[in-house]
N, C-alpha and C positions, 0 to 999 in steps of 0.2 A: 546453575540456572538462574538465580537470583541475580548474579552478577551480569550474564549475559543479557538480561532483560532490562536491567539498570544501563547498559551500554547501550541498547539499542534503544532505548526513551531517549536518550542522552542525544543520540542522532537523529531521531524523529522532530525532537524539539528544535534542534538547528536546522534541519530542513524546513519546518515549517516557519520559523523566522525568517530564515532566508527567502522563501516562496512568499510570505506576506510583505516583506520588505521591499522585495523585486516587484510585486504586482504593485504596490503603492506608487513605486515611483515610475510605471509607465502608464499611458494614458488609454481610456478603455477597455481594461483589463475584463477578463473574464475569472470570476473568485468567488467561490461558495466556502462558507466557513458554517458547520452545523455540529453543537455541543451538546452533549446530554438532551438529546431531544428537540433542541431549539435552535433555530435558525438563526446564527448570531448575523451574517453579513454575506451578502449575494449579490453580484453584477455581472452583466453579460450573460454567457450561454453555458457557464458552469453550474453543474449541478451535486448536490451531495445531501446526504441524510444519516442521522442517527437516533440512537434511543439513550436512555439516561445510562451514565458511565460510558459512554463511547465520544468520539470524536472524528469528525469526517471533513478534510480539506480538500477543495479541487481547486486548481490555478490553471487556466488554459482554455481555450476556445474549445466547447464541446466535451469538457473534461468531468468526471464524473467520480466520486467518493461515494462509499455506502459501507454503514457498518448499523445493520437493521435488526441484527440478532445478535443475544446475549450480550452481557457486559463485559469491559475492559479491552475493548478493541479499538483500535487506531486504524483509519484507513487515510492516505495521503496520495495524491495524483496530481503531477506537475507536467502539463506538455499538453498540446492542443490532442483532443479526444482520448486523453490518457482516461484509464481506469484503474481503480483501486477498490474491492469489494471482501467483503467477510459476507461469505453465502448463507447458508440454514442455519447452521448450529456450531457455534463455539466461543469459547474466553481465552482473553489474554492472547490476542492475535494483533500483529503490526504488519501492515500491506502497505510498502511503498511503491508506486510506480512515476518513474521519472524519463520523460521523453515523449514524443509526439507517438500516438498510437501505440504506447506501451500499456501493460494489464498486469498488476499484481492481485491474485484472488486465492481467497480461502475457501474453498466447497465445505468442509465439514470439519472438525478439529480444534484442538486447545494449545496454547501456547507456541504459534508458530511465527516466524518473522519471514516473510516473504517480500522480495527487493526486487524491481526489475528496472535496470536502468540502460535507457538507450532508444532509440528511436525502432518501434516496431518489435520491440523486446518484450517478453512475456514470460511469466512467472506463476505457477499454480502450485498450488497444495491442494488435489483432490483425494478422494474417499477415504475419509477420518483418520488422518495422519495426524500425528499429537508431536510436539516439541522438535517439530524441524526448522531448521535456518536454511532457507534457499535463498542465493543471490545471483542473478542474471544480469551480467554486464557486457554491453556490444549491440550495436544496431542490428536487428534481426535475429537476436540471441533468443533460445528459448528452452524451459526444462519442467516438465512435470514431474511432482513426486505423487507415485499412484498408492494408497492407502498403506505407508510403511510410517514409521514412527522413527523419532532419534536420530534422524537424517541432518547431515550438513553437506550442502552441496554449494559449489560456486561455480558458476558457467561464466566464462570470459572469452568473447568473441568466440564461441562455438565449442570451445574447449572447456571439459568438464575436470572439477578436481573435488576431492571428497566423495562421499557415498553416503548408504545407510548401514 
């Protein structure tokens, strides 16, 4: 579990560096960075929220990243109208949405890595699942883990691999 978390943390860092570097290079960007409950930077229509011990980064017109509950959560949304959010309760969650209108969401649960990559792609951990790794890749792809724990699911262009 520790190695997986370390691996995903490295990916998160690379995505943030890429997003912030790309955003800085473009004129009139929509960017929001919120760390430990403090707004670090905001421009355009991107929005983000965090509490102490969490990080939220949104890049793209109308994008939204939120980690309002519990600590050790990270949410990154990259793409117009993309959403990455940690819901009601949960610790140690990483949420990444990359692509226009993409969503990565954790309703309730701990130690989940939820990633959606592609326009209109959606990845959800719903109903109290813990220690799940869900990656959804491909425009219009979707998957939702419903109340299960210990799942490892990869969806590529609608085709599912792995399971609970």
